[in-house]
N, C-alpha and C positions, 0 to 999 in steps of 0.2 A: 406575289408571295413565292416566287421561284427561289430567291436567294435568302439565306439567313443573314443575320446582322453582320457576323464576321465575314461571310462570303461577300456581302455587298460592299463592305469596307475594302476588302482586297481588290474587288473589281474596280471600285472608285479610284484606288491608288494607281491601278494600271491605266485607267482612263486619263487621270491627271497627268501621268507621264506622257501618254500619247499627245494630249493637248499641248503640253509644254514644248514638244519637239516637232509638231506639225506646223509648217509655215502658214497654211491656210487658216488654221485656228488662231495662231499667234497674231496674224494680221487682221483678224476679224472677218475675213471673207466667208468663213464657215463658223456658225454659232452652234454651241452644244448646250443641252440642258439634260438633267437627270431627275427623275421622279421616283425615289426609292420608297419602299414600304415605310410606314410611319416609325416603327421601332428602330429602323436603320438610319433615320434622317440625321441624327447627331453624328454618328460614326462616319457616314458618307460625307457630310458637310465638312468634317475635320480634314478629310483627305482632299477635298476640292477647294478649300478656302483660299489657297494661294494660286489657284489655277484660273483659266478663262472659262471654266465650265460652271454654268448656273445650276441651281438645284431648287427643287420644290417638293410638293406633296401630291399624293394620288387622290386626295379627297379633303373636304372640309364641311363643317356644319353651317347652316344659314344664320345661326345666332353666334355672336362673339362671346357672350357670357350668359350663364344661367344654369338651370337644372337640366342639363343635357348629358346624362351619364353615357360615357363611351364616345361622345362627340369630340370633334377637333375644331378648335377655334381658329379662324383665319388670323386673328390678332396674335395668337400664340405661334402660328407658323411664321409670321413676320419676325417675331422675337428670335426664332431659331435660325433666321437668315434666309428663309425661303423667299423666292421672288416669283414663283409660279405655282399654280395649283390646277390639277386636272378636274374637270367638271363634266358630268354627263356621259361617262364611259358606258359602253354597251353592257358590261358586266354589272355595273351599278344598277342599271335599269332592269336587267334580267334576273340577277341573283337577289338584289336588295329591294326590288319593286319600286325604284325611284321613277316618278313620272315627270312630265314636262314642268309641272309646278315646282317640284323639288329642284330640278335643274335650274330653273329661273331664279329661285331664291339663293341657291348656292353661287350662281354667277354673280348676282348682286353682292353677296358677301365677299367674293373675291375682289371685285373692283372697289368695294368700299374700303377694303384693307390695303389697297394698292398692290395686290397680287395680279400678275398676268394670268388670266384664265386660259387654260388649254382646253378649249371647248370641243367635245367630241360629237360628231354628227355622222349619220350614215343610215342607209336603208337596211331593213331586216332581211329581205329576200332578194335574190337576183331579179332584176327588172331592167327595162330600157333606161338608158342614161338620162333622158329627159325626165322620166318619172322619179328616178333616184335623186336627181338634182332638186326636183320640187319638194321631195320629202326632206332633204337636207336643209333647204331654204326655210321650210316651215319650222324645223327644229331650231335653226338660228334665230329666226324672228321671235319665236317663243322665249328663248333665253334672253335675247336683247331687250325684250319688253320689260324685264325687271330693272335694267340699268344699262343704257347704252354707254354711258361714261365716256371718258377721254383716254382710258388706258389702252395699252396694246392688247390685242386679242390674238391668240394663236388658234386657228380653226383646224382641228384634226379630222380629216375625212377618213372614216373607217367603216366601210361596208361590213355590217355585222356578219354576213355570210362568208367573208374572207378571213375573219379573225381566227387564228389558231390553225389555219389550213396549211398544207405543204407549200402552196404557191399564193402570191398576192392576187388580187383581182386583175383581169386582163388590162394591159396598159391603155388600150384604146377606150375602154370603159372609164377608167380613172381620168384620163385626159378629158373626155367629153363631159363628165360630171364636174370636174374641177373648173373647166372653162366657164360653165354656166354659173357655178357658185361664185367664182371670182368676179364675174361681171356683175352679179347681184350685189356683192359686197362693195364693189367700187361705186355703185350707184346709190347705195343706202347708208353706208357708214359715214359719208360726208366728211366733216371736219373731225370726226372721232379719231382715236389713236390708230397707230399702224395696225394693219391686219395681215397676218401671215397665214398662208394655207399650206398644210403639210398632209402627207398621206400615211396612213397606218393600215394594218391588216395584213399580217405575214410579210411585211416589208423586210428586205434584206439586201445582200450584195447584188448589184445590178438593177435594183428596182428604180432608183433615182435616175439612172442613165436612160432607162426605158420611158420615163415620164417627161424628160426634158424640162422645159420651162413652164409646164402646166401647173406644177406645184413648186413651193419654195423649199421643201425639205421633206424629211421622213419622220414618222413617229414609230420608233423601233421597239420591239418586244424581245422575245427569246432569241432572235437572230443577232442581237447585240450582246448577248451574255458572254461570248468569246471575245476578249479584247482585240485579238488579232483580226477577227472578222469585222469588228467595229472600226478598226483602223482602215480597213479596205473600203468600207462604206464612206468614211470621211474622204478617202482618195476620190471616190466617185463624185462626191459633192464638190471637192476642190477642182475637179476637171471641168465642172459646169460653170464655175464662177468667172 
């Protein structure tokens, strides 16, 4: 909720221009997606419709239809052209009281509607990497229990204690956690759809370069609000492809 509807549309217009002129995005070497606030979805999608940038939503309800005042149907998101939806963000858990059961049902609703879940996992407090990875794996397995499906899943590793901070989590910690989580996903997802692992939590310019091939990309927040900075982060990604 940082950007209003008009601001989000202006930002999307700038991002569409960056995507159309960046060789790595045009070739598909670097993939981009945007998850605007729900009121801005139509305005943002209009700016991105002819670009290589995918778009989605920050939340959905576990039911597609019914007496759910204020809810957002996954089926409706598909009608709006969304291809992704965020599930299980730390702020949904902390502010709205969503527990593991809610995340599981929302994950199932996403896959049922053919939306790629951007599934957020992460430890609440700083802890050793092995313990953090175990907590992330438990969150993953809880969400997958509702519907493993065959769709692509984007796993966003976001240690809660790093969200909103001046700096991301230490690179050595992120790499250690990501390596364990990636090994687990490789051994358990089997023939399910592609699984992508990205890092979020105060990620910005230089974060991806510091993480190397431990992650597949970044889940950006406020550090992407400046299109020029966003373009530099795309440069970081392109250098690693």
